[in-house]
TORLO-972898 format. One record per atom (N, C-alpha, C, O): atom name; z, y, x. Coordinates in Angstrom, 3 decimals. Layout:
N
[node 'CA', [Z, Y, X]],
...
END
This chain:
106
[node 'N', [0.021, -1.155, 0.815]],
[node 'CA', [0.032, 0.038, 0.011]],
[node 'C', [0.012, 1.270, 0.843]],
[node 'O', [0.901, 1.450, 1.675]],
[node 'N', [-0.976, 2.156, 0.665]],
[node 'CA', [-0.940, 3.387, 1.488]],
[node 'C', [-0.017, 4.394, 0.816]],
[node 'O', [0.445, 4.232, -0.314]],
[node 'N', [0.230, 5.506, 1.641]],
[node 'CA', [1.158, 6.465, 1.175]],
[node 'C', [0.773, 7.092, -0.179]],
[node 'O', [1.675, 7.414, -0.952]],
[node 'N', [-0.486, 7.275, -0.497]],
[node 'CA', [-0.913, 7.948, -1.743]],
[node 'C', [-0.464, 7.217, -2.983]],
[node 'O', [-0.170, 7.766, -4.045]],
[node 'N', [-0.439, 5.776, -2.715]],
[node 'CA', [0.011, 4.873, -3.894]],
[node 'C', [1.580, 4.930, -4.069]],
[node 'O', [2.096, 4.407, -5.057]],
[node 'N', [2.263, 5.506, -3.199]],
[node 'CA', [3.698, 5.763, -3.337]],
[node 'C', [3.949, 7.070, -4.041]],
[node 'O', [5.097, 7.312, -4.413]],
[node 'N', [3.013, 7.906, -4.252]],
[node 'CA', [3.180, 9.171, -4.876]],
[node 'C', [2.701, 9.040, -6.324]],
[node 'O', [1.507, 8.855, -6.560]],
[node 'N', [3.616, 9.132, -7.298]],
[node 'CA', [3.272, 8.968, -8.658]],
[node 'C', [2.173, 9.935, -9.208]],
[node 'O', [1.343, 9.581, -10.045]],
[node 'N', [2.243, 11.225, -8.648]],
[node 'CA', [1.215, 12.200, -9.068]],
[node 'C', [-0.144, 11.774, -8.580]],
[node 'O', [-1.120, 11.907, -9.318]],
[node 'N', [-0.253, 11.265, -7.365]],
[node 'CA', [-1.501, 10.813, -6.819]],
[node 'C', [-2.065, 9.674, -7.662]],
[node 'O', [-3.260, 9.640, -7.953]],
[node 'N', [-1.165, 8.712, -8.064]],
[node 'CA', [-1.590, 7.616, -8.903]],
[node 'C', [-1.969, 8.079, -10.213]],
[node 'O', [-2.976, 7.590, -10.724]],
[node 'N', [-1.276, 8.989, -10.854]],
[node 'CA', [-1.653, 9.618, -12.050]],
[node 'C', [-2.909, 10.383, -12.072]],
[node 'O', [-3.665, 10.261, -13.037]],
[node 'N', [-3.191, 11.149, -11.104]],
[node 'CA', [-4.509, 11.816, -10.984]],
[node 'C', [-5.646, 10.908, -10.665]],
[node 'O', [-6.779, 11.173, -11.066]],
[node 'N', [-5.381, 9.828, -9.944]],
[node 'CA', [-6.377, 8.773, -9.767]],
[node 'C', [-6.727, 8.137, -11.078]],
[node 'O', [-7.903, 7.999, -11.414]],
[node 'N', [-5.756, 7.760, -11.798]],
[node 'CA', [-5.957, 7.116, -13.170]],
[node 'C', [-6.622, 8.095, -14.177]],
[node 'O', [-7.396, 7.676, -15.038]],
[node 'N', [-6.320, 9.337, -14.055]],
[node 'CA', [-7.030, 10.387, -14.735]],
[node 'C', [-8.573, 10.446, -14.587]],
[node 'O', [-9.379, 10.437, -15.517]],
[node 'N', [-8.848, 10.507, -13.268]],
[node 'CA', [-10.235, 10.487, -12.874]],
[node 'C', [-10.941, 9.187, -13.256]],
[node 'O', [-12.097, 9.230, -13.678]],
[node 'N', [-10.290, 8.044, -13.124]],
[node 'CA', [-10.908, 6.818, -13.541]],
[node 'C', [-11.186, 6.812, -14.957]],
[node 'O', [-12.270, 6.406, -15.377]],
[node 'N', [-10.218, 7.265, -15.769]],
[node 'CA', [-10.386, 7.346, -17.264]],
[node 'C', [-11.578, 8.193, -17.658]],
[node 'O', [-12.404, 7.766, -18.466]],
[node 'N', [-11.685, 9.474, -17.058]],
[node 'CA', [-12.819, 10.263, -17.266]],
[node 'C', [-14.091, 9.695, -16.922]],
[node 'O', [-15.076, 9.932, -17.622]],
[node 'N', [-14.158, 8.929, -15.853]],
[node 'CA', [-15.318, 8.299, -15.398]],
[node 'C', [-15.646, 6.997, -16.215]],
[node 'O', [-16.671, 6.376, -15.933]],
[node 'N', [-14.857, 6.582, -17.166]],
[node 'CA', [-15.116, 5.397, -17.960]],
[node 'C', [-14.744, 4.189, -17.266]],
[node 'O', [-15.212, 3.115, -17.646]],
[node 'N', [-13.911, 4.255, -16.239]],
[node 'CA', [-13.450, 3.071, -15.446]],
[node 'C', [-12.180, 2.701, -15.925]],
[node 'O', [-11.158, 2.901, -15.268]],
[node 'N', [-12.192, 2.113, -17.158]],
[node 'CA', [-10.936, 1.782, -17.898]],
[node 'C', [-10.010, 0.821, -17.140]],
[node 'O', [-8.789, 0.980, -17.133]],
[node 'N', [-10.629, -0.176, -16.505]],
[node 'CA', [-9.837, -1.231, -15.817]],
[node 'C', [-9.010, -0.562, -14.713]],
[node 'O', [-7.836, -0.876, -14.513]],
[node 'N', [-9.645, 0.351, -14.019]],
[node 'CA', [-8.865, 1.079, -12.889]],
[node 'C', [-7.872, 2.003, -13.375]],
[node 'O', [-6.854, 2.209, -12.714]],
[node 'N', [-8.101, 2.620, -14.560]],
[node 'CA', [-7.112, 3.554, -15.113]],
[node 'C', [-5.939, 2.639, -15.560]],
[node 'O', [-4.792, 2.995, -15.287]],
[node 'N', [-6.149, 1.534, -16.199]],
[node 'CA', [-5.076, 0.637, -16.616]],
[node 'C', [-4.305, 0.238, -15.400]],
[node 'O', [-3.074, 0.252, -15.435]],
[node 'N', [-4.965, -0.123, -14.313]],
[node 'CA', [-4.263, -0.529, -13.045]],
[node 'C', [-3.362, 0.626, -12.534]],
[node 'O', [-2.318, 0.358, -11.940]],
[node 'N', [-3.759, 1.940, -12.762]],
[node 'CA', [-3.006, 3.022, -12.388]],
[node 'C', [-1.705, 3.062, -13.206]],
[node 'O', [-0.623, 3.343, -12.691]],
[node 'N', [-1.866, 2.763, -14.523]],
[node 'CA', [-0.629, 2.699, -15.383]],
[node 'C', [0.197, 1.626, -15.002]],
[node 'O', [1.417, 1.771, -15.085]],
[node 'N', [-0.326, 0.483, -14.563]],
[node 'CA', [0.664, -0.607, -14.112]],
[node 'C', [1.315, -0.212, -12.744]],
[node 'O', [2.458, -0.567, -12.453]],
[node 'N', [0.544, 0.525, -11.939]],
[node 'CA', [1.126, 0.953, -10.614]],
[node 'C', [2.326, 1.885, -10.923]],
[node 'O', [3.390, 1.774, -10.314]],
[node 'N', [2.123, 2.776, -11.857]],
[node 'CA', [3.228, 3.696, -12.234]],
[node 'C', [4.410, 2.976, -12.756]],
[node 'O', [5.565, 3.311, -12.492]],
[node 'N', [4.081, 1.966, -13.513]],
[node 'CA', [5.200, 1.147, -14.129]],
[node 'C', [6.067, 0.464, -12.979]],
[node 'O', [7.297, 0.419, -12.973]],
[node 'N', [5.230, -0.053, -12.019]],
[node 'CA', [5.916, -0.691, -10.810]],
[node 'C', [6.705, 0.271, -9.909]],
[node 'O', [7.768, -0.035, -9.370]],
[node 'N', [6.086, 1.476, -9.790]],
[node 'CA', [6.834, 2.484, -9.061]],
[node 'C', [8.181, 2.911, -9.746]],
[node 'O', [9.154, 3.244, -9.070]],
[node 'N', [8.194, 2.886, -11.085]],
[node 'CA', [9.349, 3.291, -11.759]],
[node 'C', [10.486, 2.188, -11.661]],
[node 'O', [11.644, 2.453, -11.985]],
[node 'N', [10.127, 1.024, -11.231]],
[node 'CA', [11.175, 0.038, -11.045]],
[node 'C', [11.978, 0.317, -9.713]],
[node 'O', [13.029, -0.271, -9.460]],
[node 'N', [11.396, 1.270, -8.870]],
[node 'CA', [12.022, 1.474, -7.626]],
[node 'C', [12.406, 2.910, -7.453]],
[node 'O', [13.013, 3.261, -6.441]],
[node 'N', [12.085, 3.745, -8.382]],
[node 'CA', [12.389, 5.152, -8.186]],
[node 'C', [11.904, 5.965, -9.392]],
[node 'O', [11.353, 5.376, -10.322]],
[node 'N', [12.083, 7.271, -9.415]],
[node 'CA', [11.751, 8.095, -10.515]],
[node 'C', [10.201, 8.342, -10.513]],
[node 'O', [9.611, 8.666, -9.482]],
[node 'N', [9.597, 8.178, -11.673]],
[node 'CA', [8.250, 8.479, -11.859]],
[node 'C', [8.205, 9.563, -12.948]],
[node 'O', [8.619, 9.314, -14.080]],
[node 'N', [7.695, 10.789, -12.608]],
[node 'CA', [7.664, 11.841, -13.578]],
[node 'C', [6.721, 11.467, -14.762]],
[node 'O', [5.617, 10.955, -14.579]],
[node 'N', [7.224, 11.753, -15.962]],
[node 'CA', [6.380, 11.411, -17.125]],
[node 'C', [4.928, 12.040, -17.106]],
[node 'O', [3.968, 11.464, -17.619]],
[node 'N', [4.853, 13.127, -16.547]],
[node 'CA', [3.520, 13.736, -16.374]],
[node 'C', [2.448, 12.848, -15.639]],
[node 'O', [1.246, 12.896, -15.901]],
[node 'N', [2.987, 12.078, -14.742]],
[node 'CA', [1.959, 11.133, -14.046]],
[node 'C', [1.343, 10.312, -15.008]],
[node 'O', [0.123, 10.149, -14.982]],
[node 'N', [2.145, 9.712, -15.958]],
[node 'CA', [1.582, 8.849, -17.001]],
[node 'C', [0.777, 9.589, -17.936]],
[node 'O', [-0.256, 9.063, -18.352]],
[node 'N', [1.141, 10.847, -18.358]],
[node 'CA', [0.373, 11.665, -19.172]],
[node 'C', [-1.026, 11.946, -18.680]],
[node 'O', [-1.984, 12.007, -19.451]],
[node 'N', [-1.121, 12.120, -17.342]],
[node 'CA', [-2.451, 12.357, -16.814]],
[node 'C', [-3.419, 11.259, -17.053]],
[node 'O', [-4.563, 11.503, -17.436]],
[node 'N', [-2.974, 10.014, -16.830]],
[node 'CA', [-3.797, 8.893, -17.001]],
[node 'C', [-4.237, 8.756, -18.430]],
[node 'O', [-5.394, 8.427, -18.691]],
[node 'N', [-3.330, 9.002, -19.376]],
[node 'CA', [-3.789, 8.868, -20.821]],
[node 'C', [-4.675, 10.012, -21.194]],
[node 'O', [-5.508, 9.897, -22.092]],
[node 'N', [-4.507, 11.102, -20.524]],
[node 'CA', [-5.412, 12.205, -20.774]],
[node 'C', [-6.836, 11.897, -20.367]],
[node 'O', [-7.795, 12.193, -21.079]],
[node 'N', [-6.936, 11.305, -19.223]],
[node 'CA', [-8.317, 10.903, -18.718]],
[node 'C', [-8.922, 9.826, -19.724]],
[node 'O', [-10.124, 9.833, -19.989]],
[node 'N', [-8.121, 8.988, -20.221]],
[node 'CA', [-8.550, 8.013, -21.239]],
[node 'C', [-8.768, 8.591, -22.579]],
[node 'O', [-9.283, 7.910, -23.466]],
[node 'N', [-8.400, 9.825, -22.772]],
[node 'CA', [-8.649, 10.367, -24.130]],
[node 'C', [-7.690, 9.917, -25.180]],
[node 'O', [-7.968, 10.117, -26.363]],
[node 'N', [-6.543, 9.304, -24.822]],
[node 'CA', [-5.492, 8.834, -25.753]],
[node 'C', [-4.439, 9.829, -25.942]],
[node 'O', [-3.370, 9.776, -25.334]],
[node 'N', [-4.774, 10.822, -26.868]],
[node 'CA', [-3.902, 12.086, -27.008]],
[node 'C', [-2.505, 11.729, -27.494]],
[node 'O', [-1.540, 12.333, -27.025]],
[node 'N', [-2.345, 10.760, -28.426]],
[node 'CA', [-1.036, 10.374, -28.964]],
[node 'C', [-0.145, 9.920, -27.728]],
[node 'O', [1.033, 10.269, -27.666]],
[node 'N', [-0.667, 9.223, -26.857]],
[node 'CA', [0.026, 8.760, -25.619]],
[node 'C', [0.335, 9.908, -24.647]],
[node 'O', [1.371, 9.972, -23.986]],
[node 'N', [-0.658, 10.809, -24.622]],
[node 'CA', [-0.419, 12.019, -23.761]],
[node 'C', [0.771, 12.773, -24.300]],
[node 'O', [1.665, 13.148, -23.541]],
[node 'N', [0.796, 12.994, -25.559]],
[node 'CA', [1.897, 13.813, -26.148]],
[node 'C', [3.244, 13.002, -26.075]],
[node 'O', [4.310, 13.606, -25.963]],
[node 'N', [3.193, 11.721, -26.135]],
[node 'CA', [4.462, 10.875, -26.068]],
[node 'C', [5.059, 11.180, -24.655]],
[node 'O', [6.266, 11.364, -24.502]],
[node 'N', [4.166, 11.225, -23.641]],
[node 'CA', [4.691, 11.361, -22.243]],
[node 'C', [5.096, 12.737, -21.951]],
[node 'O', [6.000, 12.988, -21.154]],
[node 'N', [4.374, 13.717, -22.645]],
[node 'CA', [4.675, 15.191, -22.405]],
[node 'C', [6.018, 15.497, -23.086]],
[node 'O', [6.821, 16.274, -22.570]],
[node 'N', [6.244, 14.886, -24.227]],
[node 'CA', [7.503, 15.021, -24.945]],
[node 'C', [8.756, 14.451, -24.053]],
[node 'O', [9.830, 15.042, -23.939]],
[node 'N', [8.446, 13.265, -23.475]],
[node 'CA', [9.387, 12.635, -22.625]],
[node 'C', [9.759, 13.537, -21.386]],
[node 'O', [10.919, 13.600, -20.977]],
[node 'N', [8.768, 14.197, -20.836]],
[node 'CA', [8.987, 15.108, -19.732]],
[node 'C', [9.842, 16.242, -20.176]],
[node 'O', [10.722, 16.679, -19.434]],
[node 'N', [9.613, 16.742, -21.378]],
[node 'CA', [10.443, 17.879, -21.802]],
[node 'C', [11.880, 17.345, -22.100]],
[node 'O', [12.868, 18.015, -21.797]],
[node 'N', [11.970, 16.150, -22.687]],
[node 'CA', [13.363, 15.567, -22.894]],
[node 'C', [14.086, 15.381, -21.615]],
[node 'O', [15.278, 15.684, -21.574]],
[node 'N', [13.497, 14.922, -20.586]],
[node 'CA', [14.068, 14.719, -19.364]],
[node 'C', [14.238, 16.001, -18.455]],
[node 'O', [14.673, 15.948, -17.305]],
[node 'N', [13.860, 17.111, -19.072]],
[node 'CA', [13.886, 18.360, -18.330]],
[node 'C', [13.015, 18.459, -17.096]],
[node 'O', [13.228, 19.250, -16.177]],
[node 'N', [12.032, 17.606, -17.149]],
[node 'CA', [11.030, 17.572, -15.890]],
[node 'C', [9.919, 18.512, -16.267]],
[node 'O', [8.782, 18.105, -16.510]],
[node 'N', [10.278, 19.806, -16.313]],
[node 'CA', [9.230, 20.771, -16.830]],
[node 'C', [8.708, 21.750, -15.710]],
[node 'O', [8.035, 22.740, -15.996]],
[node 'N', [9.041, 21.432, -14.474]],
[node 'CA', [8.578, 22.327, -13.352]],
[node 'C', [7.088, 22.573, -13.338]],
[node 'O', [6.644, 23.655, -12.952]],
[node 'N', [6.330, 21.623, -13.738]],
[node 'CA', [4.896, 21.786, -13.752]],
[node 'C', [4.249, 22.273, -15.045]],
[node 'O', [3.034, 22.439, -15.159]],
[node 'N', [5.124, 22.486, -15.994]],
[node 'CA', [4.609, 22.956, -17.309]],
[node 'C', [3.855, 24.250, -17.262]],
[node 'O', [2.931, 24.487, -18.040]],
[node 'N', [4.298, 25.158, -16.257]],
[node 'CA', [3.611, 26.429, -16.219]],
[node 'C', [2.113, 26.307, -16.018]],
[node 'O', [1.317, 27.136, -16.459]],
[node 'N', [1.749, 25.157, -15.281]],
[node 'CA', [0.346, 24.913, -15.101]],
[node 'C', [-0.451, 24.799, -16.415]],
[node 'O', [-1.661, 25.023, -16.445]],
[node 'N', [0.269, 24.442, -17.507]],
[node 'CA', [-0.464, 24.235, -18.773]],
[node 'C', [-1.193, 25.418, -19.176]],
[node 'O', [-2.141, 25.309, -19.954]],
[node 'N', [-0.816, 26.595, -18.690]],
[node 'CA', [-1.436, 27.806, -19.188]],
[node 'C', [-2.686, 28.058, -18.475]],
[node 'O', [-3.488, 28.861, -18.951]],
[node 'N', [-2.940, 27.419, -17.325]],
[node 'CA', [-4.070, 27.824, -16.497]],
[node 'C', [-4.934, 26.637, -15.988]],
[node 'O', [-6.123, 26.812, -15.718]],
[node 'N', [-4.373, 25.516, -15.868]],
[node 'CA', [-5.049, 24.304, -15.318]],
[node 'C', [-6.076, 23.728, -16.406]],
[node 'O', [-5.681, 23.320, -17.498]],
[node 'N', [-7.304, 23.727, -16.058]],
[node 'CA', [-8.373, 23.209, -16.946]],
[node 'C', [-8.112, 21.673, -17.389]],
[node 'O', [-8.626, 21.218, -18.411]],
[node 'N', [-7.343, 20.973, -16.611]],
[node 'CA', [-7.145, 19.611, -16.950]],
[node 'C', [-6.490, 19.485, -18.380]],
[node 'O', [-6.596, 18.449, -19.035]],
[node 'N', [-5.848, 20.533, -18.802]],
[node 'CA', [-5.145, 20.536, -20.134]],
[node 'C', [-6.051, 21.069, -21.251]],
[node 'O', [-5.636, 21.092, -22.410]],
[node 'N', [-7.331, 21.517, -20.915]],
[node 'CA', [-8.213, 22.079, -21.871]],
[node 'C', [-8.380, 21.186, -23.099]],
[node 'O', [-8.403, 21.720, -24.207]],
[node 'N', [-8.497, 19.895, -22.980]],
[node 'CA', [-8.666, 19.045, -24.194]],
[node 'C', [-7.478, 19.082, -25.120]],
[node 'O', [-7.626, 18.681, -26.274]],
[node 'N', [-6.268, 19.547, -24.691]],
[node 'CA', [-5.098, 19.573, -25.467]],
[node 'C', [-4.995, 20.939, -26.196]],
[node 'O', [-4.324, 21.003, -27.226]],
[node 'N', [-5.563, 21.924, -25.757]],
[node 'CA', [-5.380, 23.276, -26.322]],
[node 'C', [-5.549, 23.475, -27.774]],
[node 'O', [-4.842, 24.280, -28.380]],
[node 'N', [-6.472, 22.760, -28.363]],
[node 'CA', [-6.736, 22.894, -29.824]],
[node 'C', [-5.770, 22.070, -30.643]],
[node 'O', [-5.738, 22.178, -31.869]],
[node 'N', [-4.972, 21.238, -29.966]],
[node 'CA', [-4.046, 20.263, -30.781]],
[node 'C', [-2.801, 21.161, -31.074]],
[node 'O', [-2.274, 21.831, -30.187]],
[node 'N', [-2.366, 21.140, -32.353]],
[node 'CA', [-1.118, 21.983, -32.642]],
[node 'C', [0.135, 21.430, -31.893]],
[node 'O', [1.092, 22.174, -31.679]],
[node 'N', [0.128, 20.238, -31.528]],
[node 'CA', [1.258, 19.648, -30.743]],
[node 'C', [1.378, 20.361, -29.361]],
[node 'O', [2.485, 20.426, -28.828]],
[node 'N', [0.295, 20.890, -28.770]],
[node 'CA', [0.318, 21.494, -27.527]],
[node 'C', [0.924, 22.939, -27.650]],
[node 'O', [1.612, 23.399, -26.738]],
[node 'N', [0.668, 23.609, -28.742]],
[node 'CA', [1.184, 24.846, -28.957]],
[node 'C', [2.716, 24.782, -29.127]],
[node 'O', [3.498, 25.595, -28.635]],
[node 'N', [3.045, 23.732, -29.872]],
[node 'CA', [4.498, 23.509, -30.120]],
[node 'C', [5.199, 23.117, -28.935]],
[node 'O', [6.335, 23.560, -28.763]],
[node 'N', [4.677, 22.340, -28.083]],
[node 'CA', [5.316, 21.933, -26.783]],
[node 'C', [5.418, 23.184, -25.984]],
[node 'O', [6.480, 23.427, -25.411]],
[node 'N', [4.376, 24.026, -25.893]],
[node 'CA', [4.563, 25.321, -25.113]],
[node 'C', [5.718, 26.177, -25.528]],
[node 'O', [6.482, 26.711, -24.724]],
[node 'N', [5.806, 26.280, -26.875]],
[node 'CA', [6.934, 27.048, -27.506]],
[node 'C', [8.311, 26.457, -27.113]],
[node 'O', [9.238, 27.193, -26.776]],
[node 'N', [8.419, 25.114, -27.164]],
[node 'CA', [9.648, 24.527, -26.809]],
[node 'C', [10.076, 24.725, -25.386]],
[node 'O', [11.270, 24.759, -25.089]],
[node 'N', [9.119, 24.857, -24.502]],
[node 'CA', [9.295, 24.972, -23.092]],
[node 'C', [9.541, 26.431, -22.787]],
[node 'O', [10.025, 26.772, -21.707]],
[node 'N', [9.203, 27.316, -23.751]],
[node 'CA', [9.385, 28.790, -23.494]],
[node 'C', [8.201, 29.511, -23.026]],
[node 'O', [8.304, 30.638, -22.543]],
[node 'N', [7.043, 28.886, -23.155]],
[node 'CA', [5.763, 29.458, -22.666]],
[node 'C', [4.965, 30.036, -23.888]],
[node 'O', [5.100, 29.553, -25.012]],
[node 'N', [4.216, 30.980, -23.650]],
[node 'CA', [3.376, 31.496, -24.804]],
[node 'C', [2.289, 30.510, -25.174]],
[node 'O', [1.587, 29.960, -24.325]],
[node 'N', [2.174, 30.301, -26.523]],
[node 'CA', [1.095, 29.405, -26.982]],
[node 'C', [-0.322, 29.861, -26.819]],
[node 'O', [-1.249, 29.141, -27.191]],
END
């Protein structure tokens, strides 16, 4: 296992890219890798959310975003306002509600 596979965000972004590219099996493997990493340490919920975002599974994306909020793992939420990775979420009312809960403008 190389160092990037020990980084949950690297695995999450890889899974995101695979999902966007239609490489479902590799995205699923990224989810498994995140699950394995969670057995040995903390995996930020956003890492899982990224993979589901790439797969277009919005209910799962919001499940993991809600979990990030509940765990107070909101350091990266400011990126929601500017990062184009989140563009597919902007029209969903759940996204605006999440921004409000975090204290960001919808």
